[in-house]
N, C-alpha and C positions, 0 to 999 in steps of 0.2 A: 600560245597564249591563251586561245580559246580553253585549252584544259584548265589553265590556272583560274581563268574567270569562272569556269563551271566549278571548280573545287571552292574557290571563295564565296561563291554564291549558295552551295550548299551549307559551307560552314555557317555563313550568316543565317541561313534558314534555320539550320540546327539550334544556333545560339538563339534566336527569336522563340523558337516553340519551348526551349527551357525556361527562358524568362517569361513567356506567357503562361505557363504552366505554374510557375512559382507565384505570379500576379494572382492569377485565378485562386490558387490555394488560399492566398492571405484575404481575397475578397470573401470566397466561400467561408472561411473560419470567423470573417467579422459578421457576417449575415447569420450564422449558426447561433454566435455568442450573443448577439442581439435579440434573436428571437426567443432563444431558451430563457434569457434575462426577463424579456417582455412577458412571456408565458408563465414562468414560474414566479417571478418577483424577486425582489432584493431585501425583503423585509426580515427573513431569518438570518440569524448569526452564521456567519462562515464556518463555525465548527459544528452546527446543527445537522442532523442526517438530510434534511431536504438540501441543504446548500451542497453537501457533498455528493449527493445523489445528480445535482444538477450539473456538478463540475464534472463528474465522471461521463454523465451522457454527452457533454459537450465536448470532451476530449476524445470519446468513441466515433461521435460524428464527424469530427475533424479529422482524424485519422483514416476513417473509412474514405472520405472525400478525397483526402490528398493520396491514399493508394491507386483509387479510380483514375485521378487526374494524372498523375505521374505514369501510370500504365498505358493510358491512351496517347501522352506526350512520347514514351519509350517507341511505341508502334509507330508514331509518325516519324521519329527520328530513323528507326530502322528502314523506313519507306524512302527517306530521302537518302539514305547510304546505299542504297540498292540493294538491300537484304530482304529476301523473301521470308517474312515471318510467318506465314500460314502453314507450311510444314511443321513448324516448331510447336505450334497451338495445337495441331492436329496429333502430335505425338510421334513423327516419323522419326526414326533411326535411334540411336544411341541417344543424343541429345534429349530428345522427346519423351525417352522412356525415363530418362532420369528427372526432366521436368515434372512428368507424371508423379511420380514418386514424391518429389518435393510438394507437389499441388495437393496430394493426399495429405499431407502433414500440415500445410498451411490451412486446407479447408477445415480439417479437424480443430485446429487452433482457433479459428474464426468461429466457428460453430459454439465450441466451449467458452469463448470471450462473450458471445451472444447470450448463453444460457447464464452465464454469471451475472450480466446485466439485467436480464429479464426477471430472474429469480433473486436480483438483489442479495447476492452471497456477501459481497463486500464492497465498498467504494472509496475513492480518493479520501484519505485521511483517517480511514480505518486502520486498527492496528491488528495484523492476522499472522496466522502462521499457515504457510503453504508448504507443505512437506517439511523439509529441513530447512526452510526459510522462515524468519519472524522479523516484522517490522512493520513499518506504517506505508502503506499503498501511495505512492506518488504518483503514480500513472497507470491508467486501465485503458489498454489499447485492445484492437481487434485480436492481434496476435499473441502478444505478451503482457505482462503485467511487472511494473518495476516497483521494487519494495525497498526502503531505506531501512536497514538493520540497526541495532542499537549502537553499532560502532560507527554509524555514518557510511557505511559502504550501500553502493546502490546495488541490489541484485535483481537479475531479470529472469522470470518465470514464464515459461511457455504455456499459455492457456490450455493448451491439449493435455499438459502434464499435471495440471492442478486435480488431483484424485480426491482430497480430504481438504476441507477448509474450516480453520479456526477462527472465529471473529471476535475479539475480545471488545469491540467499541458498540456493541448492540446492547450491552448492559453494564451493571458494575463488575469490575475487574477484581477477581480475588486476591489480595495482597498477603503474602506470607511472610513472617519474619521468625526466624529461629534465633533464640538467644539463651544462654545458660546462667545460672547462678550457682552460688556455693551450695552444697547438699544439706547445709544446716540452717539455711534462709527460713525465714518464716514466711510459708507461702500466702498467709492471709494477708501480710503487709505488702507481699509482692501485689497480689490481686487488687489491693487497695491502690497501689500506686500506678497500676495500670488503669483502672476505673478514673481515675483522677486525671491521667493523661488523656483517656478518651474523651473527658469533658472539655478537652482544650480544643479538640477537633470537632464538637457538637456543632450542628448548625451549617458547616460548611459546604459549598455546592460540589465540591470535588472530593467529599467523602459522604458516601451514602448511607453508610452505616457505622456505628462506634467500633473502634478497635475492640476486640474481644480476645480474652486470653483462653487458651487451650492447654492444658498440661497439667503435670509435667508429662511429657512423651517418652522420656528415657531417664534412666540413672545410671550415671557410669563415672568411673573416676573421680568421685567426689563432686560430682555436678549435677544439677538438676535441668535437663533440656526442657525448654518452653516454647510453644508456638503461640504467636500472636498473628490474628488475622482481621483483615479490613477491607470493607468493599469501596472501592475507590474507582476514579476515571480513569481509564487506560491512558489518557494522554499524560496525565501528570504521576504516573506510578513510581517513576524513579525519584523525582524529587520528595513526593509524599512518603515515601519508603524511608529516605535519609531523614526527613523532618520528623517522622514518628519514632525513628530509633534515637534521634537527638533527644526529643523530649522524654521519651522512656529512661533514657540514661540519666538524665538530670533528676528526674523523680524519685529512680531507685537510690541514687547518690544523696540524696535529701535524707532518705530513711535508713541511711547506711549500708545498703547492700549494694554490691559491685558485680558488674557482668564479667562472667569467666570468658 
């Protein structure tokens, strides 16, 4: 009976440690959020660079505190279970060696994450390309960065694996649209149609420069390949591409020119 009582007591203590750790994480997250909001302010728009930096810093600090609290709670739970965790941390035996290799990778990822934040390479809400992954940054942690690609999938990239970064949100996004018209089309009238279409987007906040016609870029199979460029905001690039193409098609049809 005494053995059962001891096991029950340790189980309750372990449960209390786990619950306490979770409660502390929640409290720390609220304190961090309150202090960052108070120090930075909430006057800026949620999509502004300052707001994205605040959200990134908040998530990074909360994740750091969560890792530390969970680590301390894990050591306390191991102590209650009678497991001597000191040799493990000292790197004794095969397990210690494996943890040592894992710790090297972990330290590399954490240091890379800190440099990403300090150098402001990207923030939550930015559209970036990290290696073979492109999409919107939805979470920037100490160890990994999570990106939502154009298909809606969440891709996780270890910060230590980030070698080259392309950030499309720190300036205008160069939108390129390729289209073709019959080879006997009047390019002067095509350019006039493009200029008229460009005026439809003049003065819009999500279009920083008027669409511009470049070309012809190629002549083949009875077609003239043309290129249209426009500087737009990365957040609206897909919807703007569809809108520009729709207006362009309408303008060309009005002058009797079809897109091949």
